[in-house]
C-alpha positions as CSV (number, residue, x, y, z in Angstrom):
1,X,27.5,71.8,-36.6
2,X,30.4,70.4,-34.9
3,X,30.6,67.3,-32.5
4,X,33.0,67.6,-29.3
5,X,34.4,64.4,-30.7
6,X,36.1,65.6,-33.4
7,X,39.1,67.4,-31.3
8,X,41.3,65.4,-29.1
9,X,40.6,66.5,-25.5
10,X,43.8,67.2,-23.1
11,X,44.5,65.2,-20.8
12,X,44.9,67.7,-17.9
13,X,40.8,68.3,-19.1
14,X,39.3,65.0,-19.6
15,X,38.6,64.5,-16.1
16,X,36.1,67.8,-16.6
17,X,35.0,66.7,-19.4
18,X,33.8,63.1,-18.3
19,X,32.3,64.6,-15.8
20,X,30.3,67.4,-17.8
21,X,29.5,64.5,-20.3
22,X,27.8,62.9,-17.3
23,X,26.1,65.5,-16.2
24,X,24.1,66.7,-19.4
25,X,23.2,62.4,-19.8
26,X,21.8,62.3,-16.4
27,X,19.8,65.8,-17.2
28,X,18.4,64.5,-20.5
29,X,17.4,61.4,-19.1
30,X,15.8,63.2,-15.9
31,X,14.4,65.4,-18.6
32,X,12.7,62.5,-21.0
33,X,11.2,61.1,-17.8
34,X,9.9,64.0,-16.6
35,X,8.4,65.0,-19.7
36,X,6.7,61.3,-20.8
37,X,5.7,61.4,-16.6
38,X,3.6,64.9,-17.9
39,X,2.6,63.8,-21.1
40,X,0.8,60.8,-19.2
41,X,-0.6,62.9,-17.0
42,X,-2.1,65.1,-19.1
43,X,-3.3,62.6,-21.4
44,X,-5.5,60.7,-18.2
45,X,-6.7,64.3,-17.0
46,X,-7.9,65.6,-21.1
47,X,-9.7,61.9,-21.1
48,X,-11.4,62.3,-17.8
49,X,-12.2,65.9,-18.6
50,X,-13.8,64.5,-22.1
51,X,-16.2,62.0,-20.2
52,X,-17.9,65.1,-19.2
53,X,-19.6,66.7,-22.6
54,X,-19.5,70.1,-20.6
55,X,-15.5,69.9,-20.4
56,X,-15.1,68.0,-23.9
57,X,-13.7,71.6,-25.9
58,X,-11.0,71.5,-22.9
59,X,-10.0,67.9,-22.1
60,X,-9.7,66.9,-26.0
61,X,-7.2,69.5,-26.4
62,X,-5.0,68.6,-23.6
63,X,-5.2,65.0,-24.5
64,X,-3.5,66.1,-27.5
65,X,-1.1,68.1,-26.0
66,X,-0.4,64.8,-23.7
67,X,-0.1,63.1,-26.1
68,X,2.5,65.2,-28.1
69,X,4.5,65.4,-25.0
70,X,4.6,61.6,-24.6
71,X,6.0,61.7,-28.7
72,X,8.5,63.9,-27.8
73,X,9.4,62.1,-24.8
74,X,10.5,58.7,-26.3
75,X,12.1,60.5,-30.0
């Protein structure tokens, strides 16, 4: 896979390139933040549901899904 930094950016296109890079950075940060918040919320909900013995079959996979989302947001 080629990186966009392999080729020099023409001077007239540089402002558009800079805006595009800023937009992708902001979206990636917001995506990671939302993923981590959702992961923590699912883990908390899974633990709360697991505390009732009846809800344990639903709570354990929910907590593990939240944990995996949190790991995905960190790495």
